[in-house]
Each structure stands twice: as C-alpha cells, then as structure tokens.
C-alpha positions as CSV (number, residue, x, y, z in Angstrom):
1,M,-0.1,0.1,-0.4
2,V,1.3,3.5,-0.9
3,E,1.7,6.0,1.9
4,F,0.6,9.1,1.8
5,P,2.0,12.1,0.9
6,V,4.3,10.7,-1.9
7,I,7.3,13.5,-2.9
8,H,9.5,13.5,-5.4
9,D,12.5,16.2,-4.8
10,K,14.5,15.5,-8.4
11,C,13.7,14.1,-11.7
12,P,13.5,10.6,-11.5
13,L,15.5,10.5,-15.1
14,C,18.5,13.0,-14.7
15,G,18.5,13.6,-11.1
16,C,18.0,17.9,-11.6
17,E,16.3,19.3,-8.5
18,E,15.4,22.1,-10.8
19,T,11.8,22.6,-12.5
20,L,10.6,25.2,-15.3
21,A,8.2,26.9,-12.9
22,Q,9.8,26.6,-9.9
23,S,12.9,28.6,-12.0
24,I,10.3,31.4,-12.9
25,M,8.7,31.3,-9.0
26,D,12.2,32.0,-7.5
27,D,12.5,34.7,-10.3
28,L,9.5,36.2,-8.9
29,I,10.8,35.7,-5.4
30,K,14.4,37.7,-6.4
31,E,11.9,40.4,-7.6
32,R,9.8,40.8,-4.8
33,R,7.2,39.7,-6.6
34,A,6.0,37.0,-4.9
35,G,6.9,35.6,-1.3
36,P,9.7,33.9,0.2
37,G,9.6,30.3,0.3
38,G,6.8,30.1,-2.7
39,K,6.7,26.7,-4.6
40,A,5.3,26.2,-7.9
41,G,3.8,23.3,-10.0
42,T,1.0,22.1,-12.1
43,I,-2.2,21.2,-9.5
44,W,-4.3,18.1,-11.0
45,Q,-6.6,16.8,-9.2
46,S,-8.6,13.3,-10.1
47,P,-11.4,12.4,-8.2
48,I,-11.6,8.7,-7.8
49,Y,-15.4,7.5,-8.3
50,D,-17.4,4.2,-7.2
51,P,-20.3,3.6,-8.9
52,L,-21.3,1.8,-5.7
53,R,-20.7,4.4,-3.5
54,T,-23.5,6.9,-2.3
55,T,-22.1,9.1,0.0
56,L,-21.7,13.1,-0.5
57,A,-17.6,12.6,-0.5
58,V,-15.2,11.1,-2.8
59,P,-11.2,10.5,-2.5
60,I,-9.4,12.7,-4.7
61,L,-5.8,12.2,-5.8
62,Q,-4.1,15.8,-6.0
63,S,-0.7,15.7,-7.7
64,I,1.8,18.6,-8.2
65,L,3.5,18.2,-11.6
66,G,7.0,19.7,-12.4
67,I,8.7,19.8,-15.8
68,C,12.6,19.0,-15.6
69,A,14.6,22.1,-15.9
70,N,17.7,20.3,-17.5
71,P,17.3,21.4,-21.2
72,V,18.5,18.1,-22.3
73,C,15.7,16.0,-20.4
74,G,12.3,18.1,-19.8
75,V,10.5,15.1,-18.3
76,V,7.4,15.7,-16.9
77,F,7.2,14.1,-13.3
78,C,5.0,14.0,-9.9
79,L,6.4,16.4,-7.4
80,R,3.9,15.7,-4.8
81,A,1.1,13.3,-4.3
82,D,-1.5,13.3,-1.7
83,K,-4.9,12.3,-1.2
84,Q,-8.4,14.6,-0.2
85,V,-11.9,14.2,0.4
86,G,-13.8,16.2,-1.7
87,P,-17.3,16.7,-2.2
88,T,-19.6,15.2,-4.6
89,H,-23.2,15.5,-5.8
90,E,-25.6,12.4,-5.1
91,P,-26.3,10.2,-8.4
92,S,-29.5,11.1,-10.1
93,S,-32.3,8.5,-11.1
94,S,-33.8,9.1,-14.3
95,S,-37.2,8.6,-15.3
C-alpha cells in the first residue's frame, strides 16, 4: 500500500533538482513579486469514483507536477501526490 504524501524532490530520469515552474517562481521571489518560500508546479486533481458508493464525498488524488529544467531532459514528473476527500453530488435517478 502506498503511504501519502508521496514526495519526489528531483527528476527521476536525470536527477536534476530544478523545475521550470520553480525557476520562474524563484525569479519572482528575487524580484519581490512573490513571497519567500513560494513553491510552483501544475496541480492536477482526479476524483476516484466508485459507482456503488452513495456518500456525498469521494477520494481525490491531488498531484503537483513539474517539468525538469534540464534542457536535454524536460520530463514531466510528480513532485508531490496526496489524497483528499472532496464533495460530490448524489447520483440522480432518471425517469
């Protein structure tokens, strides 16, 4: 079983520790256009639906993705993945 959160601090392909989004964020921090300690990445959320479940909440896999800043690599990889519980709607019955 996977333990959450899952955290990767470098590219799994080349080992580079810098991502393109974080490089931009670091520049913004230096220019004082973003707060210190700011983190950047692409957030992707995926609800895990179970058709047999009738509750008002579903598990959600939330991932923060990064693009490796190594110019000869550029692989997209997961920086952090975590699970949450989010709201959903009751299934509607059709006539």
